[in-house]
C-alpha positions, 0 to 999 in steps of 0.5 A, spaced: 500 499 499 502 507 499 503 512 503 497 517 503 500 521 509 501 527 504 505 531 509 499 533 513 499 535 520 493 534 524 491 539 529 487 539 535 484 546 539 485 546 545 484 549 552 487 549 559 481 552 564 483 556 571 482 549 575 488 546 570 484 541 566 484 540 559 480 539 554 481 538 546 476 541 540 475 540 533 475 547 529 478 553 533 472 557 534 470 552 538 476 552 543 476 559 543 469 560 544 470 555 551 475 558 552 473 565 553 466 562 557 471 559 562 477 564 563 481 559 559 487 558 556 488 556 549 493 553 545 492 550 538 498 543 537 499 541 531 502 533 532 
């Protein structure tokens, strides 16, 4: 079988809440809205 990776990286949008817990989201918009609502911080992670 051939490789279908194409060089693209997977992206995760993660919110770290003030209590130290984290949650991942599929889109930046969802993560940024959750970060604003919870007072947490947003981070884009490529892997």
